[in-house]
N, C-alpha and C positions, 0 to 999 in steps of 0.2 A: 504494500500500500504506500501511496505517496500523498502527503498533505502539504499544500502550499498555503501559507498564511500571509495575508496582505495587511499591513499595518503602518501607521505613522510613528509608532513608538516600539520598534522591535526589541528594545532592551527589556521591556516588560515580559517578554516571552522566553528569554534565554534560560532562566533558572528552572521554571516549572516544567519545561519540555526537554530537560537534559539530565534529569536525575531519576532515581527510583525505577519503577516498572517501565515508564516511557523511555528513559535513558538506556535501560538494558535492551529494550526492544529495538532501539536504533542500532546499538552495538551488534546485535544479532543479525541485523540486516532484514528485520521483519517489517520495518516501516522507515520511510524517509520523511523528514520534516524540513521544509524549506521556508524560512521566514524572510519575506521581502519588504523592503522599505519603500513605501509608495512615493517617497520624495525622489526616488530614482527617476520618476516620470513627472516630477513637479514642474511648474511653469515659471519661467523667468529666472533671473540670476539668483533669487532666493529659494528656488525650487518650491514654490507655493503649492499646497495641495488643498487649500480651503479659501473661502471667500465669504463676503457678507450675504445674508439671506435676502432673496427677493421678498418684498412685502414688509421689510423693516423689522422682522422679529429679532430678538436678542440672540447672540451666539453666532459662531461661524459654522459654515456647512462645507463638508468635503466635496470637492468638485468632481464632475463626471469624467473629465478628460484623463487625469492621471490613472484613475481606476480602470477605465476602458482600455487604455493603452497597455497597462500591465496584464490585464486578463487576456487581451488579444495576443500578447506575446507568449503567455503560458499556453494558450490554446493552440498556437501555431506549432508547439513542440510536442503536444500529446492531447489525447481526448480526456475530458473530465466528466465524471458521473454527476457531480453536483457542484454548483457555485453557491455557497452558503453565506448568508449575511447574518451576523449575530445582532439581533434586534430585540428590544423589549416587547415589541408587539408581534413577534413570531410565535410559532407553535412551541409549547413548553417542552424542553428537553426531558425525556424520560428514558427508561431502560429499553423500551421498544425501539425508539429512534436510534439509540446507541447500537443496539443489535443490528438494525438494518444498515446503518452506515459502516459498520465494521466489515461488511461484505463487499463494499465498494473498492475500486482500485485506485482512482485518483480523485481527490477532493480539493477544492479551493475554499478557503474560509476568509471572508472579508471582515475586518474589525472596524466598526464605526468609531468615530471620535468627534470631539467638539459637540455641536448641536445635532449631528447626524450626517447622513449622506444625501446628496442630490437625489430626488425621488426617481429620476430617470434611470439611475443605476438599478434601482429595485425593479423598475418596469421592464428593462431590456436586457440586463446582464445576470440578475440573480435568479436561481432556480428554486431556492428554498430559504426561508427565514426561520431562525431558531432562537428562542429565548431561554435563559436559565432561571427565570422567575419574574414575578410581577414587581419589579423594582428597577431602579436606574443606577448604573455605575458609571464611572468616568469614561470608560471606553470599552470596546469589544475584546480587548486583549485577554483579560482574565476569563471571561466567558469562553473565548476561543480555546484557551488552555484547558478549561473544564471539559469542553466538547471533545477535544483531541484525546485527553486522558481517558474519558469514558469509552471512546472507540478503541483505542490502541490496546487497552488491557484485555479486550475480547479477542484479539488476534491470536490464533493458535500459536503457542510457544512463548507468548509474552509473559504469562504467569508460570512459575515453577511447577505448580500443580494445575493443569488445565481444567480440572473439574471444579476448582475453587470458584470460578466466576459463575458456575451454574447454580451455586447456593447463595449468591448475593441477594440482598434485598431487591425486590421488584422483579426479579427474573421470572417468578411465577405469579406475579401480581400481589404478593404479600411481602411484609417485612420479614427479615430473617429472624430465626430463633436466637435466644441468648447463647453465647459461646463462653467457654471456660478453659483454663489451662492450669498447670501445676502452681502451687500445691493444691491438693484436694480439700485441705482444711486450713484456712488462714484466719487466725483470731476467732475461731468458731464459725466463720463464714464458709459454709460447705458447698461443694459442687453437688448438684442433684444426683442422688444415688443411681438413677437410671443411666446416666452418662458413664458411670463406672461399672455398669453391669456386664459390658461386653456382648450384649444382645442387640444385634443390628436392627431387628424388627421393632423391639421396644423403643430403642433410641430414635428411630425414624418416626414412630408414632408420636413420641413426646415432642420431637422437633416440629412436626406438622401442627400439633395442637398449640404449641407455643407461638408459632408463626401466625396462626389464625387469631389467637387471643391478643397478641401484641398489635396486630393490624386493626382489630376491632377497637382496641383501647386507644391507640395512638393515631392511626390513619384510616378511620372508617370510610373515608371517601374512596379509598382504593377498592373496597369491596363493591362499590356501586358500579365499577367498570366491568 
C-alpha cells in the first residue's frame, strides 16, 4: 500500500507516522508513506498556498491551484483508489471504513488548514471526505495520522500477532472485553477466575458476555447499528 499525504505543515506528521506499528510496517516494506509539502506548488516568490475568502469571511482559504497541480502530478505517476479530504463534515471514521481502506492500494489524503479549502477542490478532485469527530482542530494533519494508523495496523504483517486486530473494539460492532495480565492477584485485585481456567469455550463465552455488557453500558448507540 502507498499513502500520499498533502499538507502545508509536514512537520506535524513526521513523528506519528515513523514510530511504533506504523514505523515497523514501513520498515517491513508493507506500506509507503509519502508526505508532500503543498508549498512545492505554491504561487509567487513566497510560495503562497492560501488567500482571502470571497465574501469577506474571516480566515484564509487554501487555494485550488497548488492542490490541483500536486494531485495531477501524483496521478500522472500511478492510479489512486481514493483522494480523501479530512473534513469535519465528512463521514465519521469508524472501524468499517478503516477495514475497507486497508484493502486499497494507493490513497491520497489531503489535510485542510486555515479556514478550509476552496470548495472547488471538494467538487472536482476529492472522492471521499472523512471526519474523526464532531469537533474542529487546527488542521487535517492529526486526523490524517489517525486515519493512516487505523488503516496500516490492519495490513497483514503489520501486527506481530495478526489475529490481534480481529479482537479490537468495533470489529464486531461491540466494545472489546476487559483484558488482564500478570500478576493474577495484585493488592487483592484479582483476575477473573474464568480467564485462569484454561477452558477456551468458557473464556470465549465470558468475553462475549463482557463485550455485550460493556457496549450496553458505555456505547449503547453501537447496538442500534
